[in-house]
N, C-alpha and C positions, 0 to 999 in steps of 0.2 A: 488791663488788670481789673477784675470785678470782685470786690471785697464786701462781705456780708457781716453785719453786727446783729448778733442774736442774744437772747436771754430772757428771763421772765419779766412780766410787767414790774416797773419799779426799780429795776436793776441800774438804769442810767444809760440805755442805749442810745437814745436821742442825743443826750449831752456829749457822750463819747464819740458818736458818728460825726457830729459837727466839729469837735476839736480834732479828730483824726483828718477829716477833709482839709482843714487849715493848715495842719503840719505837714501832710503829704504834698500839699501844693509847693511847699518849700523844699521838702526832702527830695521829692522826685523830679522837680523842675518841669513838671507836666500839668496840664489843666487836670482838675478833679471835679467830678459831677456827683453831688450829694442827692440822694432820692430816698424814698420811704415807701412802705406799704401799710395799709392800702394806699393807692397812689392819690395824687391830687387831680386826677381826672374826674369827670362827671361821674363814672362809675364808681371810682374810689371813694369820692365825698358821699355818694348815696350809701355805700356800705358803712362809712363811718356813722351815718345818721340812722341808719336802719338796724344796725347790729342789736339794738335792743329787742327787735320784733322779729328778725330773721334768725332762724335757729337750725342747728344740725346740718343735714346734708344740703339744704338749700344755700345756707351761708358758705359751707366748704366750696360748693360749686361756683358761686359768685365771686369768691376770693380768688379761686383758681383762674376764673376768666380775666378778673382784673390783672393777675399776675402775668398771664399770657400776653395781654395787651402792654403791660409795663415793659417785658422783656423785647417784645417785637417792635414796639414804637419808641421806646426810650433808651433801654439799656444797650441793646445791640448797636443802634446808630451812634451812641456816644462811644463805644468801644471801637467801632469801625473808624471813628474820627481821631483815635489815638488817645482818648480821654480815660482816666482812672475813674471807675464808678464804685461809690460806696453806697450801699443800700441799709437803711434802718428797717430790719425785719426782711424775710424772704421765706422760702418754703418750710424751714424749721418752725416758724411760728404757726404755720398750718398744722404741722405734725404734733404740735402741742396744744394749742387753742381750740382746734376742732375736735381734739379728744376730750378736752374739758367739756365740750358740747356734745359728747357722747357719740362721736364717729369714729370707726375703726381705723386704726393707723394704715392698714394697707389699702383701705378705700381711699383715704386721703392722698396716699402716695400715688394712686392710680389717676388721680386728677391733676398730679404735679409732675410726673416722672419725665416728662419730655421737655421741661423747662431747661433753659441754659445753666449749666453747673458753674458755680463761682470759682474764681482763683483760689479763693480760701474763705471759709466760713468761721467766724470767731465767735465763741460762745462766752458771754459775760456771766460769771457766777458770783455770788455773794452770800453772806449770812442771811437766812430767810427771816430772821427777827428785824435786821436792818432793813430789808426790803419792805416787810409789813409796816414798819414805822413810816416809811416814805408814802406808802400807799395810804396810810391812815391820815396823813397830812393834806392829801388831794381834796379838794373841794367836792369832786364828783367821781365816781368810779364808773367804767362801762360795765355792761352786764357780765362779760366774761372775766374782767378784773375782779368783780364782786363774787363770782362763782367759784373761781379758782383760789388756791392759796400759793404764797411764795415757795413753801416746801414742796407742794405738789407739782408745781410748774417746774422747779428745779429737777424734780425726779424725771418728769416727762422730757425735759430737755436732754437729760443724760440717756434716756431711751431713744430719742431722736438722733442723737450724736451716734450711739451704737448702730441704729438702723442704717443711717447714712454712711457709716464707715463700711458697711457691708455692700454698699452700692458704689464704693471707692470715691466717695466725695473727699475733698481736702479740707480738714477742719483742725481747729485748735480751741482749747480752753483758756480762758484768762480769768484768774482769780483777783477778784476786785477787793477782797477783804483788807481793810486797813489802808486802802490806797484811795487818793482823791482822783477826779477824772484825768488830770494831767498825767498823773503816775500810771493810771490804766493805759492811756494812749501811748506812754513810753514803752509800756510792756508790749502793747500790740505792735509798735514799730520795731521793737527788737524781734519779734517773730516774723515780720515782713521784710526786714533789712536784707536777707539773701535774695528775695524776688526784686527789690528795688536797686540792687547793685547793677551798674551798667555792665553790659556783656563785653568782654574784651574784643577788639577788632580781629577779624579773621586774617 
């Protein structure tokens, strides 16, 4: 099972992904591997550092390359070993953040269309004013965080959802409004429960 946690900057993806991994280890009774994008490889770390100076198509291509390595070198081997994989960010982030960086959606998709499709992509949504307050409390914003707005990113995530729906990706939206991270994870587990249920013996 390959689960992706998505949503705008400041919505709480990293916190929710970490809590989800902990609770799924107990719920599913199987190992869970938590990962993120950009990756913690040398390429991914370079992208984190260089995002301020790499723009547009160059950044979109570099992130797609990092994602390809992520899938081939980390995600697929973990899945083949019977591990549940949870990723904080995936293709949807490119379909949003590279558009903030003025790259066309279909061009972004052309760089990412052959990657592994998740078992389920979960989009976290929240009140844009709440997200803006969280971002305002951060000591430092990345270039793309400072360029986009919560309302704008939520709108682009809706468009990414509709676009990937037409590509037959399995997706769901999780409303975080008025919920703490534990409650958000409980809502996610309710969505995942039919997939986690053991199959009856033949």
